[in-house]
MILO-744126 format. One record per residue: residue in one letter; chain; x, y, z of N, C-alpha, C, O, CB in turn. Coordinates in nm, 2 decimals. Glycine has a CB too. Example, Ala and Ser with C-alpha at 12.3 -4.5 7.8 and 13.67 -1.06 7.14 Angstrom:
 r c     nx     ny     nz    cax    cay    caz     cx     cy     cz     ox     oy     oz    cbx    cby    cbz
 A A   1.32  -0.57   0.78   1.23  -0.45   0.78   1.32  -0.33   0.78   1.42  -0.33   0.85   1.13  -0.45   0.90
 S A   1.28  -0.22   0.71   1.37  -0.11   0.71   1.29   0.00   0.79   1.34   0.11   0.80   1.41  -0.06   0.57
This chain:
 r c     nx     ny     nz    cax    cay    caz     cx     cy     cz     ox     oy     oz    cbx    cby    cbz
 X A  18.63   3.87  17.09  18.53   3.86  17.20  18.54   3.73  17.27  18.52   3.62  17.22  18.39   3.87  17.15
 X A  18.57   3.74  17.40  18.58   3.61  17.49  18.45   3.56  17.52  18.36   3.64  17.57  18.65   3.63  17.63
 X A  18.42   3.44  17.49  18.29   3.37  17.54  18.32   3.24  17.59  18.39   3.15  17.54  18.20   3.36  17.43
 X A  18.26   3.25  17.73  18.27   3.12  17.80  18.14   3.02  17.78  18.03   3.08  17.79  18.29   3.15  17.94
 X A  18.15   2.90  17.76  18.03   2.82  17.74  18.03   2.70  17.85  18.12   2.62  17.86  18.03   2.77  17.60
 X A  17.92   2.70  17.92  17.89   2.59  18.02  17.79   2.48  17.97  17.70   2.51  17.90  17.84   2.64  18.15
 X A  17.82   2.36  18.00  17.73   2.25  17.96  17.72   2.15  18.05  17.81   2.14  18.14  17.77   2.18  17.84
 X A  17.63   2.07  18.06  17.61   1.96  18.15  17.52   1.96  18.25  17.50   1.86  18.32  17.72   1.94  18.20
 X A  17.45   2.08  18.27  17.34   2.09  18.36  17.22   2.01  18.31  17.19   2.00  18.19  17.31   2.24  18.39
 X A  17.14   1.95  18.42  17.01   1.88  18.40  16.95   1.86  18.53  17.00   1.92  18.63  17.02   1.74  18.34
 X A  16.85   1.80  18.53  16.76   1.74  18.65  16.82   1.63  18.70  16.83   1.54  18.62  16.63   1.71  18.62
 X A  16.85   1.62  18.84  16.91   1.50  18.91  16.85   1.48  19.03  16.80   1.58  19.09  17.05   1.52  18.93
 X A  16.85   1.37  19.07  16.80   1.33  19.21  16.90   1.35  19.32  17.02   1.33  19.29  16.76   1.19  19.22
 X A  16.85   1.39  19.44  16.94   1.40  19.55  17.02   1.28  19.57  16.97   1.17  19.56  16.86   1.44  19.67
 X A  17.16   1.31  19.60  17.24   1.20  19.61  17.32   1.16  19.48  17.41   1.09  19.48  17.17   1.09  19.67
 X A  17.27   1.22  19.39  17.34   1.18  19.24  17.46   1.27  19.22  17.51   1.35  19.29  17.23   1.21  19.12
 X A  17.50   1.24  19.09  17.63   1.30  19.06  17.61   1.37  18.92  17.51   1.34  18.85  17.76   1.19  19.04
 X A  17.70   1.47  18.89  17.68   1.54  18.76  17.81   1.61  18.74  17.89   1.64  18.83  17.55   1.65  18.76
 X A  17.84   1.62  18.60  17.98   1.68  18.57  17.94   1.80  18.47  17.89   1.78  18.36  18.09   1.57  18.50
 X A  17.98   1.91  18.52  17.97   2.04  18.43  18.10   2.07  18.35  18.21   2.04  18.41  17.94   2.17  18.51
 X A  18.09   2.12  18.23  18.19   2.15  18.15  18.19   2.30  18.12  18.09   2.36  18.10  18.19   2.07  18.03
 X A  18.32   2.34  18.11  18.34   2.49  18.08  18.44   2.49  17.96  18.54   2.41  17.95  18.41   2.57  18.22
 X A  18.41   2.58  17.86  18.52   2.59  17.76  18.51   2.72  17.70  18.41   2.79  17.72  18.51   2.47  17.64
 X A  18.62   2.76  17.63  18.62   2.91  17.58  18.70   2.90  17.45  18.82   2.90  17.46  18.69   3.02  17.69
 X A  18.63   2.90  17.34  18.70   2.89  17.23  18.79   3.01  17.19  18.74   3.13  17.19  18.62   2.86  17.13
 X A  18.91   2.98  17.15  19.00   3.11  17.13  19.10   3.13  17.26  19.20   3.20  17.25  18.91   3.24  17.11
 X A  19.06   3.08  17.38  19.13   3.12  17.49  19.20   2.99  17.56  19.13   2.90  17.59  19.02   3.19  17.59
 X A  19.31   3.00  17.58  19.38   2.87  17.64  19.36   2.87  17.78  19.42   2.95  17.85  19.54   2.86  17.62
 X A  19.26   2.79  17.83  19.22   2.81  17.97  19.33   2.77  18.07  19.33   2.82  18.19  19.08   2.72  18.01
 X A  19.42   2.70  18.03  19.53   2.65  18.13  19.62   2.77  18.17  19.69   2.77  18.27  19.63   2.53  18.06
 X A  19.62   2.88  18.08  19.69   3.00  18.12  19.63   3.09  18.24  19.70   3.18  18.30  19.70   3.08  18.00
 X A  19.50   3.05  18.28  19.43   3.14  18.36  19.35   3.08  18.47  19.32   2.97  18.46  19.35   3.22  18.28
 X A  19.33   3.15  18.57  19.25   3.10  18.68  19.11   3.09  18.63  19.07   3.19  18.57  19.26   3.18  18.82
 X A  19.03   2.97  18.66  18.90   2.96  18.62  18.81   2.94  18.75  18.84   2.87  18.84  18.88   2.84  18.52
 X A  18.70   3.01  18.75  18.61   2.98  18.86  18.48   2.94  18.83  18.43   2.97  18.73  18.59   3.09  18.93
 X A  18.41   2.85  18.92  18.28   2.83  18.90  18.20   2.90  19.01  18.24   2.92  19.12  18.25   2.69  18.90
 X A  18.07   2.94  18.96  18.00   3.01  19.05  17.85   2.96  19.03  17.82   2.89  18.93  18.03   3.16  19.03
 X A  17.77   2.99  19.12  17.63   2.95  19.10  17.54   3.06  19.16  17.57   3.14  19.25  17.60   2.81  19.17
 X A  17.41   3.06  19.11  17.30   3.15  19.15  17.18   3.08  19.16  17.15   3.02  19.06  17.27   3.26  19.06
 X A  17.11   3.08  19.27  16.99   3.02  19.30  16.88   3.14  19.29  16.91   3.26  19.31  16.99   2.94  19.44
 X A  16.76   3.11  19.27  16.65   3.23  19.26  16.66   3.30  19.38  16.66   3.25  19.49  16.51   3.18  19.25
 X A  16.66   3.42  19.36  16.65   3.51  19.48  16.77   3.54  19.57  16.77   3.61  19.67  16.55   3.45  19.57
 X A  16.88   3.46  19.53  17.01   3.47  19.60  17.12   3.52  19.52  17.12   3.52  19.40  17.05   3.35  19.65
 X A  17.22   3.57  19.61  17.34   3.63  19.54  17.42   3.51  19.46  17.40   3.39  19.47  17.44   3.70  19.65
 X A  17.50   3.57  19.36  17.59   3.46  19.30  17.71   3.42  19.40  17.78   3.50  19.46  17.65   3.51  19.16
 X A  17.72   3.30  19.40  17.81   3.23  19.51  17.93   3.17  19.44  17.91   3.11  19.33  17.74   3.11  19.61
 X A  18.05   3.19  19.50  18.17   3.12  19.44  18.17   2.99  19.48  18.17   2.97  19.60  18.29   3.19  19.47
 X A  18.19   2.89  19.39  18.18   2.75  19.43  18.32   2.69  19.42  18.36   2.61  19.51  18.08   2.68  19.34
 X A  18.41   2.72  19.32  18.53   2.67  19.33  18.62   2.74  19.23  18.57   2.81  19.15  18.53   2.53  19.30
 X A  18.76   2.74  19.23  18.85   2.81  19.16  18.97   2.70  19.13  19.01   2.63  19.22  18.89   2.94  19.25
 X A  19.02   2.70  19.01  19.13   2.63  18.98  19.24   2.74  18.92  19.22   2.81  18.83  19.10   2.52  18.88
 X A  19.35   2.74  18.98  19.46   2.83  18.93  19.52   2.77  18.81  19.51   2.64  18.78  19.57   2.85  19.04
 X A  19.58   2.86  18.72  19.65   2.83  18.60  19.75   2.70  18.63  19.82   2.68  18.72  19.74   2.96  18.54
 X A  19.73   2.62  18.53  19.82   2.50  18.52  19.76   2.41  18.64  19.84   2.32  18.68  19.99   2.53  18.54
 X A  19.65   2.42  18.69  19.60   2.34  18.79  19.70   2.34  18.93  19.72   2.24  19.00  19.58   2.20  18.73
 X A  19.75   2.46  18.94  19.86   2.46  19.04  19.79   2.46  19.19  19.85   2.41  19.29  19.96   2.59  19.02
 X A  19.66   2.51  19.20  19.59   2.51  19.32  19.45   2.51  19.30  19.40   2.56  19.20  19.63   2.62  19.41
 X A  19.38   2.46  19.38  19.23   2.46  19.38  19.16   2.50  19.51  19.23   2.48  19.61  19.17   2.32  19.33
 X A  19.05   2.56  19.52  18.98   2.60  19.63  18.83   2.58  19.61  18.78   2.56  19.49  19.01   2.75  19.66
 X A  18.76   2.57  19.73  18.62   2.53  19.72  18.54   2.61  19.82  18.59   2.63  19.93  18.61   2.38  19.74
 X A  18.42   2.65  19.80  18.35   2.71  19.90  18.30   2.61  20.01  18.28   2.49  19.97  18.24   2.79  19.85
 X A  18.28   2.65  20.14  18.24   2.55  20.24  18.12   2.47  20.20  18.12   2.35  20.24  18.22   2.62  20.36
 X A  18.02   2.52  20.14  17.90   2.45  20.12  17.93   2.34  20.02  17.85   2.24  20.02  17.79   2.54  20.06
 X A  18.04   2.33  19.95  18.06   2.22  19.86  18.19   2.14  19.88  18.22   2.05  19.80  18.07   2.27  19.72
 X A  18.26   2.17  19.97  18.39   2.12  20.00  18.35   1.97  20.03  18.26   1.94  20.10  18.47   2.19  20.12
 X A  18.44   1.89  19.97  18.43   1.75  19.99  18.33   1.66  19.90  18.34   1.54  19.89  18.39   1.73  20.12
 X A  18.25   1.74  19.83  18.15   1.69  19.74  18.18   1.73  19.60  18.15   1.65  19.51  18.01   1.74  19.78
 X A  18.24   1.86  19.56  18.26   1.89  19.45  18.42   1.89  19.40  18.50   1.91  19.49  18.19   2.01  19.44
 X A  18.45   1.87  19.28  18.61   1.86  19.24  18.60   1.93  19.11  18.53   1.90  19.01  18.67   1.68  19.23
 X A  18.68   2.03  19.11  18.73   2.11  18.99  18.86   2.04  18.92  18.95   2.00  18.99  18.77   2.27  19.04
 X A  18.85   2.03  18.79  18.98   1.97  18.72  18.98   2.03  18.58  18.89   2.10  18.54  18.97   1.81  18.70
 X A  19.10   2.00  18.52  19.11   2.05  18.39  19.15   1.93  18.28  19.20   1.83  18.32  19.23   2.16  18.39
 X A  19.12   1.95  18.15  19.16   1.87  18.06  19.22   1.95  17.97  19.14   2.00  17.89  19.07   1.80  18.01
 X A  19.35   1.96  17.95  19.42   2.07  17.87  19.41   2.04  17.72  19.41   2.12  17.63  19.58   2.09  17.91
 X A  19.40   1.90  17.69  19.38   1.85  17.55  19.25   1.90  17.50  19.23   1.92  17.38  19.40   1.70  17.54
 X A  19.17   1.90  17.57  19.00   1.96  17.54  19.00   2.10  17.57  18.90   2.16  17.53  18.88   1.90  17.64
 X A  19.10   2.17  17.63  19.07   2.29  17.67  18.95   2.32  17.75  18.88   2.41  17.72  19.08   2.36  17.56
 X A  18.93   2.24  17.85  18.79   2.23  17.92  18.82   2.23  18.07  18.92   2.17  18.12  18.70   2.09  17.88
 X A  18.75   2.29  18.14  18.74   2.29  18.30  18.62   2.22  18.34  18.51   2.25  18.30  18.74   2.43  18.38
 X A  18.63   2.13  18.42  18.52   2.05  18.47  18.48   2.08  18.61  18.57   2.13  18.68  18.53   1.91  18.47
 X A  18.36   2.06  18.64  18.32   2.07  18.78  18.24   1.95  18.81  18.13   1.95  18.77  18.24   2.20  18.82
 X A  18.29   1.85  18.88  18.23   1.72  18.91  18.16   1.74  19.05  18.23   1.76  19.15  18.33   1.60  18.91
 X A  18.03   1.72  19.04  17.94   1.73  19.16  17.90   1.59  19.21  17.86   1.51  19.13  17.82   1.82  19.13
 X A  17.91   1.57  19.34  17.87   1.43  19.39  17.78   1.46  19.51  17.78   1.57  19.57  17.99   1.34  19.43
 X A  17.70   1.35  19.55  17.61   1.38  19.67  17.54   1.50  19.66  17.53   1.59  19.75  17.69   1.38  19.79
 X A  17.47   1.51  19.55  17.41   1.65  19.54  17.27   1.66  19.62  17.20   1.57  19.63  17.37   1.69  19.37
 X A  17.25   1.79  19.66  17.13   1.81  19.75  17.05   1.93  19.69  17.10   2.02  19.61  17.18   1.84  19.90
 X A  16.92   1.92  19.72  16.83   2.03  19.67  16.89   2.16  19.68  16.86   2.25  19.59  16.70   2.03  19.75
 X A  16.97   2.19  19.77  17.03   2.33  19.79  17.12   2.36  19.69  17.16   2.47  19.67  17.09   2.35  19.91
 X A  17.17   2.26  19.62  17.26   2.28  19.50  17.20   2.32  19.38  17.27   2.33  19.28  17.34   2.16  19.47
 X A  17.06   2.34  19.38  16.99   2.37  19.26  17.02   2.52  19.24  17.01   2.61  19.33  16.84   2.34  19.28
 X A  17.06   2.55  19.12  17.10   2.68  19.07  17.14   2.69  18.93  17.14   2.59  18.86  17.22   2.73  19.14
 X A  17.17   2.80  18.87  17.24   2.81  18.75  17.39   2.84  18.78  17.43   2.93  18.84  17.19   2.92  18.67
 X A  17.46   2.74  18.71  17.60   2.74  18.74  17.68   2.81  18.63  17.65   2.79  18.51  17.65   2.59  18.76
 X A  17.78   2.89  18.65  17.85   2.96  18.56  18.00   2.94  18.58  18.05   2.91  18.69  17.81   3.09  18.58
 X A  18.07   2.94  18.46  18.22   2.95  18.47  18.27   3.09  18.43  18.20   3.16  18.37  18.29   2.84  18.38
 X A  18.39   3.12  18.48  18.44   3.27  18.46  18.58   3.26  18.48  18.64   3.19  18.56  18.37   3.37  18.56
 X A  18.64   3.35  18.41  18.79   3.38  18.41  18.81   3.54  18.41  18.72   3.62  18.36  18.88   3.31  18.28
 X A  18.93   3.57  18.46  18.98   3.72  18.41  19.12   3.69  18.35  19.21   3.63  18.41  19.00   3.85  18.55
 X A  19.13   3.75  18.21  19.23   3.70  18.15  19.37   3.77  18.19  19.47   3.77  18.12  19.20   3.71  18.02
 X A  19.37   3.85  18.32  19.48   3.89  18.38  19.51   3.82  18.51  19.62   3.84  18.56  19.47   4.03  18.41
 X A  19.42   3.72  18.55  19.45   3.64  18.67  19.49   3.50  18.65  19.43   3.42  18.57  19.33   3.64  18.76
 X A  19.59   3.47  18.71  19.64   3.33  18.70  19.62   3.23  18.81  19.62   3.11  18.80  19.77   3.34  18.68
 X A  19.60   3.30  18.93  19.61   3.23  19.05  19.48   3.26  19.14  19.43   3.37  19.15  19.73   3.27  19.12
 X A  19.43   3.16  19.19  19.33   3.17  19.30  19.39   3.18  19.44  19.49   3.12  19.46  19.25   3.06  19.30
 X A  19.34   3.24  19.52  19.36   3.26  19.66  19.27   3.21  19.75  19.29   3.22  19.87  19.39   3.39  19.68
 X A  19.16   3.17  19.70  19.04   3.11  19.79  18.93   3.09  19.70  18.94   3.08  19.57  18.99   3.22  19.92
 X A  18.82   3.07  19.75  18.69   3.05  19.67  18.68   3.16  19.60  18.72   3.27  19.65  18.56   3.03  19.76
 X A  18.64   3.16  19.46  18.63   3.29  19.37  18.52   3.38  19.41  18.42   3.34  19.47  18.59   3.26  19.22
 X A  18.56   3.51  19.39  18.48   3.62  19.43  18.43   3.68  19.29  18.50   3.70  19.19  18.57   3.73  19.52
 X A  18.30   3.72  19.29  18.24   3.77  19.17  18.31   3.87  19.10  18.33   3.86  18.97  18.11   3.83  19.19
 X A  18.36   3.97  19.17  18.42   4.10  19.12  18.55   4.07  19.06  18.60   4.16  19.00  18.43   4.20  19.23
 X A  18.61   3.96  19.08  18.76   3.93  19.04  18.75   3.88  18.90  18.86   3.88  18.84  18.83   3.81  19.14
 X A  18.62   3.85  18.84  18.62   3.79  18.72  18.54   3.87  18.61  18.42   3.91  18.64  18.58   3.66  18.73
 X A  18.60   3.89  18.49  18.55   3.97  18.38  18.47   3.91  18.28  18.38   3.97  18.23  18.64   4.03  18.31
 X A  18.50   3.78  18.26  18.44   3.70  18.15  18.36   3.60  18.19  18.40   3.52  18.27  18.54   3.64  18.08
 X A  18.23   3.59  18.15  18.14   3.48  18.20  18.08   3.41  18.09  18.07   3.46  17.98  18.03   3.54  18.28
 X A  18.03   3.28  18.12  17.93   3.22  18.02  17.78   3.26  18.06  17.74   3.34  18.15  17.94   3.05  18.02
 X A  17.71   3.20  17.98  17.55   3.22  18.00  17.50   3.13  18.11  17.38   3.15  18.15  17.46   3.17  17.85
 X A  17.57   3.04  18.17  17.52   2.93  18.27  17.44   2.82  18.23  17.38   2.81  18.12  17.44   2.99  18.36
 X A  17.45   2.72  18.32  17.37   2.60  18.27  17.29   2.57  18.40  17.34   2.59  18.51  17.47   2.46  18.22
 X A  17.18   2.52  18.39  17.08   2.49  18.50  17.10   2.34  18.55  17.09   2.24  18.49  16.93   2.52  18.44
 X A  17.12   2.35  18.68  17.12   2.22  18.77  17.01   2.24  18.87  16.99   2.33  18.94  17.27   2.21  18.85
 X A  16.92   2.12  18.85  16.81   2.11  18.94  16.83   1.96  19.02  16.85   1.85  18.96  16.66   2.14  18.85
 X A  16.81   1.98  19.13  16.82   1.86  19.22  16.70   1.84  19.29  16.65   1.93  19.36  16.92   1.87  19.32
 X A  16.64   1.72  19.26  16.50   1.72  19.32  16.53   1.61  19.44  16.62   1.53  19.44  16.38   1.66  19.20
 X A  16.43   1.64  19.54  16.44   1.56  19.67  16.36   1.44  19.67  16.36   1.36  19.77  16.38   1.64  19.78
């Protein structure tokens, strides 16, 4: 059973920074493309960022480009999403995901491309 675990979400003030973590016990994350998504109340799940296997390429959605950075720590088997200059519109549940058949991203992640998901971590940005 593949299970992804997100952590790091909390309440933060607008303009602040936060780092989310994604781990998957039993899965070598560096072998696969990993995506970050978010879903705000009443909205569709949105692809935020994607990192190809071996961190060979990264992609970002337009709404976060220049503010968010995806990275990997292979020693810890963890993928991070560093978020800076946070805005109230960034408030959402953030999810990480992977498809164990996919190694490369070709753009911001699309929900239907990913088969395995975590439970999500809540990020709330206050104005």
